[in-house]
N, C-alpha and C positions, 0 to 999 in steps of 0.2 A: 454580359453573356447570358444567351438563352439558357431557361433551366433545362435539365435533361428530359428527354421523352419519357411523358409519362409521370413526371414529378408532380404534377397539379392532381393527379387522383389520389386522394386520401386512402383509399383502400383497394387490396388487390388479394388473390388467393382465397376466394370464398369469404370475402367479410373481414379478413385480419387485416389490422391498420398497417399501411406501407410504413417501412422504416422502424415498426415495433421491435422485430428481432435485431435488426442492427443496432439499435440504441441500447440493447442488453450490453453490447460489446463496446461500441464507440459513441462518442458525443456527435463528432464529425470527421471528415477527413478534408483538410485545406490543402490547397496548391498555393504556395507564397513565392511571388517572383520579385527579384532586386533589380530594380533600374537605376543607373547610374545617375539620372536626371531627376527622376520622380520618387527615388527610394523604394523602400517594401510596400508590397500590397497583397492583400489576398485576391488571387486572380479567379480562384474557382472554389466552391464548396459543396459538399454533400453532406446530408440532405441540403436541398437548397433552401428549404425554410428553418433551418436550424436557428435557434434563439441565442446566439453569441451577442454580449453587448458591445459597443464600438470600443471599450475600454478592455476587453477580453481579446478582440480582433487585433487591436495595436499591439497588445503583448506578444500575442502569438507571431506577429510579423517580426519583431525584434529577437524573439527568443529561436527564431527557425534559421538564424544564420549565423556562422561564426562571426566573432567580434572583427576579425580582419578578412579581407577577402584576397589577400595578395599571396595565399599559400598555394601548394600545387594544385595541378588541375586534377579532377577526378571526382570521386563520391566519397561522403563520409556519413556516419550514423551516430547520432547522439540522442540524449532524452533531457527533457525539461519538466519543471512543476510549477504550475502556476494557480496562484489564489483567485478563485472566481468572484465576481462582483457582488457586493453586499446586497442582499434582498432576493436574489434569485434561488430557487430551489430545484433540486434534483426530484426525481421520482421515488418517493420515500418508501412506497409499497415494493417497487422493483429492488430498492437496496436493501430493505429488510430481510426479503425472500433469499437473497443471495448471502447476505451477511450473516444471516441465522447462522449458517451451517459452515461459513468459510473461515479458515484462519485468521486470527486477529491481524496478522501481518498483510493479508492479502484483501483485506475487506476493500468494498467500493468507498472512495472518498466521497464525503458529503459536500466538503467546501474547496476541494481543488481539483484541478485537471492535471492529467499527466500528457506531454507532448512526445511523441515518437517520432523523429526527424530523419529524413534520408534527403542530404544536402548533395547538389551536384553542382559544379563549377565546369564549364566546357567553353571551349573557344567558339565565338560567334561564328555562325554559317553566314555566307554573303547574301542569301536569298531570306527575305522575312518568312517565318513559317508559324503558322497558329499565332500565338500570341508571344513569341518570342521577338525581341526588338533587335534591330542592328546596333550592338555595342561591341566593345573589345572582348568582353567574356559575357557568359549568361550565367546568372546565378539564380538556381530555383530550388525548392524545397517541397517535397511531399511530406505532409503530417498528418499523422493518426492523433486524435483528440479523445481522450478516455480518462474514466474515472477509475479505472482497474490497473493495479500495479502490475500487469502482466509484461515486463520488460522484454524476456526472451521471445515470446509468442508474437508480439507486436513488430519487433526488429526482424523477426525471422518472417513475418508476411510482408514487410517493407522490401526485404532483400528480393523476394519473389516478384512482387507487383510494381516497384519504382523504374527498374530499367524498361519495362514494358510502357509504363506510362510516359516516360520521356522520349519515347519512340514514336508512339500511338496516340498520344494525348488524352483527351476528353473521353471519346468512346471506351477506351481501355478501363479508365477510372470508374466510369458508370457501370461497366460490366461487372468489375469486382465488387463494388458497393451493392449491387443487386444479389451478388453471391452471398455477401456477409449477411444481408437481410434474410437470407434463407438458414443461417446457422441456427442450430439448437441452442437454448439458453444456457448460459455458463452455470453449470448446477454441479457445486463440489459434491466430491464422490465418484462423479460420471467421467468416463473416458468417451471423447467426442471425436467424431471425424468431420473436419472443417474444409468443404470444398473450396478449392481456389485456382482458377486458372488452369482447369483441366486435371488438376491434381487434387491432394487433400493433405492436410496436416491433421495428424492424431496428436490430441493431447489429453491429459487425465488433469481435471479440475481438482486440485487439492481441497481436502476436508479438514474441519478442526478437529476430528477423530482420528486423523492420521497420527502415527508416531513419528515424532521429529527425526529426521535424518534417517527414515525408513528406507527400504530397498528401492533401487532405480526402478523407473517405470518400465513396464513390458510391452512389446507390441501385441496388440490384439488383432487377429485375423478378422476381417469383417468380409461377408459375403457382398457381392454385387458391388464392390467397390474397387473401380478399375481405373487408372492404375493402383496398386498398392499404396496407401497413405504413407506419408514421411511421418515417422516418429519424432516428437519433439519429446526430449526427456525430462523437460522442466518447463514451466511457464514463466517462470521470473527468476530464477538464479542466475548470477554472473560469473564470469571466470575470475574468481576472487585471486588465484595466484597472479593473474596478470595485472590486476588492479594494485596488489601489495607487494610486488616483486622487488620494489627498491626501499620498502618498509618492513620487511620481514624481521628485522632485529628490535624492531619497535612495535611489534604486534600487541603486547600487552599495553603500552601507552595508548595506542589509537582506540583499542577496545574500552578501555577505561574513560577515555574522553568522550566516547560515543554513548555508553552506558549512563555516564552523568549528565549527558545533553550539554555539555561545556560549549561556549562559541567556539565555533572552529571553521576558518576558512582554508579550502583546499585551491590553490593557485597552480594552474595546469597549462600545458603548451597548447591544448587544443579542446573543444567542446566533449569530443568523445572520452577523452582521458579524464577530464573534469567530471562529466557526468556519470561515467563507470566508477570512479573513486568514490563519489559521494554516494552512490547507491550501495556499492560493495560495504563501506562504513555502515549505513543504515541496516543492512542485512545480517552485519557481524555480531549483532546482539540478538538475533532470531533464538527462539521463538518468542523473545520479549518485543513488544512493538516500540519503535522510536516515535515519541509522541511529542517532539519538537517539531517546528519548521524545519525543511530541508528543500534546498533549491540545487539540484544536479548542474545546473547551468544557470548562472545570475548576470545580469549586464548592467550597465548603467541607466539602461532605460526602464528597468523594472519599476513598477508601481511602488514597491517597497523599498526602492533605492534609500531614499531620504530616512525613512524609519530604521533601516539596519546600519546606516553608516554615521548616524548622529554622534557627536562625541561628548554631548551634554549629559549622556546618562550611559550606565553600563552596557556593554553590549549585550543583546538578547540571546536567548538560547535558540540558536538556529545553526545550522549547518550548510555553507555557501561554497558551491563549485564556480570558480571564475577563471576566465583566460587572459582578461585586458591587463596589461602591466599597471595601468592607472590606479587600479586596486592595492598595489603595493603601498602606496601613499595613503590610501583611503582607510586601510585596515591596519596601520602601525598601532593602533590603541587596543586592537583585539589581543587575548592572551595566548591563543593558539593559532598558529598558521603553518599548514603544511605546503611547501614549496615544490613541486614536482618539475622535472625535466624531461628530456628525451632519455630513455632507459639506456644507460651506459653499462657495458659490462667491463669487468677486470678478468681476464682470461675467458673463461665461461661463466661466471658469477655476474648477476646484475650488481651494480655499484649501489650500496646500501647508503641512504642519506645519514646525516648527522644531527643530533639534537643540537640547536644552538640558541644562544639568548637572543630575545626580540630586539634588545639594542643592536644587534649585528644586522637586521633588516634593512636593506638599502633601497633606495628608489630605482638605482640603475644597477643592472649586474648582480642581482641577488641570487646567490647560488641555491641550488635545492637543498633542502633540510627541513626539520621540524623545528619552527621558532616557538619556543615556550619554555617557562620555567616549571613546568608540572613536574612533580614527582610521584611515580607510580605507588599505589598501595601495596601492590603484589610484585613478587619478583618475576623475572622472564622466564618462560620455558625454554631453557638452553636445549634441551633433547630435541624439542620441536623443531627449533631453527636449524639444528644440525641436520636434523633429517631432510628438511626441505632444501637446503643448501646442498646437501650430498646428492639430493635428487636432481639438481639443476645439472651437476657435473656428472650423472649418469644418463641425463638427457631424458629424465622420467617425463611422460606426457603432462601437458599444463593441465587436463582433465584430471588426472590422479592427483597432482600436486593440490588443486583446488579442492579435492574431495578431502585430502588430509587436513587442509586449512579449515574446512567449514565443519568437518568433525570436531576438531580441535575447539573451535569457537562456539560451536552448539553445546559441547560438555562444559566448557568454561562458564557460559551463561546459564546453563542448567544447574551447575555446581551452586551458583549464586542464587538463583530464583527458588529452587525448591524448599530451602528452609522458609522463605517467605511464603510459599504457597501453603506449606505445613502448617504455618502459624495462624494463617489467614483461614484456613479450615477449621482450627481450634474455636475460632469466633462464632461460628454457626451455632444456633440453639440445638439442643437435642432434640430428635424427633419426637420423644414421649412428652415433650413440652409444648408442642402443637396440637391443640385441641379444636375441635369444629366449632364450640360455641365462644371462643374467643379469639380477639385478633392475634396473628401470629407474634410471638416475642421478637424482640429487636436483635440484630446481630451485634454483637459485642464491638466497641470502637477498637480501633488499631493502636495499641500502645508501643511507642518504640523501644521504651526501657525493658517491658515485658518481653518483648522479641529478642532482644539482645540478650537476655537470661537463657533464653532457649539454645543458644547457639553451641554452648559446650557440649550439648548432647545431640543436636540435630544439624550442626553447622556445616559450611562447606568443605571443612576439611574431611569429612566422611566420604566424598565422592571426588575432590580435587587434590592432587599432590602438590599445588603451587602453595608457597609458603607467603607471609607477608602479613599485612593490617586488614585481615577481612573486615573487621569491625568498624575501622575507619572509613573504609568503602561503603559500607552500609549506611552509616551515619551521613555521609557525603550525599549518597543515592537518594536518602529521604527528602533532601531538599531540591531534587530533579523533578523536572515535568514527566520524565519517564516514570517514576515511581508514582506521581498524582495520576497518570494515565493509567497504569497497571491497577492500582487501588481502586480506581473508580469503576473499571470494567469487571474486576473480580467481585466487587461489590455488588453491581448490577447483577452479575450472573447468580450469585448467592441469594439475593432478594428474589429473583425470579424463581429459583428453586425453592425458596420457602413459600412462596405464592401457590407453586404447583402442589408442593406437599399439603398446603393447608385445603386446597380445593379437592385432594384425593381423599383426605380424611374426612371432609364434609359429606363427600359421595357416599363414603362407606358407613356414615351415621345415620340413625334411625330418624328422619326429618319429619317423616309422617307422625310419628309418634310423639316427635316434639311439639307439634303444632296442635295437639288435641285439646290442651288445657290452656292454650295461649288465646290473648285477646286479639281481635281482628287487627288492631293498630301493630301489635308486635308481629303478626304475620304478614301484614304488608310491607313493614319494615324490613323483614327477613328477605322477602322477595325482591325487594329493590337492591338490599346489599348484594344478594348472590347475583342479580342481573348485572350490577356494576363489576362486581369481580369475573364474571364470564367474559364480559365485554372487553375488559382490560386483558385478561389472559389471551382472548383471540387477537387483539391488536398487537400485543406482544410475541406471538406465536409460541406461547409455552410449550414447552415439551411435556406431555401428559400421558397417562396410562389411556389406553383404549377405552371408548365409551364413557369417559368422564363427563365430556361435554353434553353428550346426549342424555344421560342419565339426570344429571342436573337440571338441563333444559325440561326434560319431561317431567321432573318434579315440580318445577315452577309452574308449568303450565296446568299440571293436576290440581295445584293449590289453589291456582286462580279459579278453576271452576268451582270451587267450594265455596267462594267468597259472594257476596251480593252483587247481584248484574250492574248496579252502578259503578262497581269498581273495576268490572271488566274492560271498560272503554278506557280507563286512566291506564291500566297495567299491561293490556294487550298490545298497544302501538309499539311497546319497547321490547317485545317477545324477540329473543335470540333466533338466529337462523341455523 
């Protein structure tokens, strides 16, 4: 297919690189078509020169369609997550700028892509049109590929652009991609208007300084934006109640399984139920980041299929969403399986699945249920369950039910994580121990036993009414990838804070006075070390008081001028900017 008009020109709009803004939001947009004779194929891709490997393109093809095409005619939306090919890199500078201020759960992925799919199955028209072939049915998917976990935004965007695309084809898609290339960058803390097809979506990009579970986003009136933009109350949040409505009585169990990063398979009747349930589980431990691998929709064609289904080793710490009944046999050795069916109601209440032994998992006619021998460390919150079930009987709106669920899960996670945060903060060296003339002291190592000894005074019982074996839950959490990921992130943040503090203290010291009785070698050594610290701080974009970089840079250049001229040529090429 010919490249879109103007795609060959690398720059537009006064020298700005074409697709540079587009790539802040999306890696690419793909149109994937299924032909009964030829199979799946990427029919169209924007930008035309996007650098996806053949392996990535093949994976996108398979993940863009439901496992079975025999379902009802119509449209469906779902999500997938794909491991990028080994060896390729994303734009680290762009990632770091956004990730610096984004909540840890919404940071741009470094090694995975998200796929947001709008799949359509329609009866074939008798006349060949565009690249539709004459077959019994036409299967086609419009896929947004991104490193950003903005599930609600991208599915809302697809809901607007996909119907138009299926009617008008390539010109419609090119116009939308050009609009996205005009969008402002996703900057944490800002409310943005994103033009699309004659309208605009208004979104607020969350910041890591936001209070978790804060008040809903409010519409901001913007002059010269007509018609008024459509407010999206969230970039990423899902309808938790819809995802968990048949699991409400087991909410404590599925929260613990997710928190501990246990190997878990969700078997669902469709890709949209599979992907929504997996993403809901991942978000259930927010603001803690889920640090294990997770696949909202996983197929037998996935590159990691053999890796994840081998029986010669223990199942990996991964959360998989599947729809193919073949997986019932494949995953019989896994410790935790959630089998979902179509939501059935008894009276007005959704039928709650039961916990069953793994031995009850049968290849054919496996009934919905949670197949596990797991025993929860904490007791159920019966008050919450009664409140939600009563809400169903009273026909409380799903958004309200979801808000109640989200608040409960947030408070539960916070009760669990606050003692860890408090103990971690105690490992930071005292500010008075940081001096300008010595390397900063090290952060004390994390001691599990020492942490456990703090729980009587600072434990979760101070903020949560839930009873049970909190200590046992912590001990198991320490062995999970989620603890490792949390600890690494907090240690990195604390190390950077220590580095910033050290530079600020150096800035306030009498550096000129220090050099007066020092040898030339000692002065040069100081300059080189300061330059190294400044360059490292700028690379890491450390948060610093105003004027610190400029003052230290000015000091370095002043000292260089006092040294013999033969040293100027050695030191000046490394001047900071």
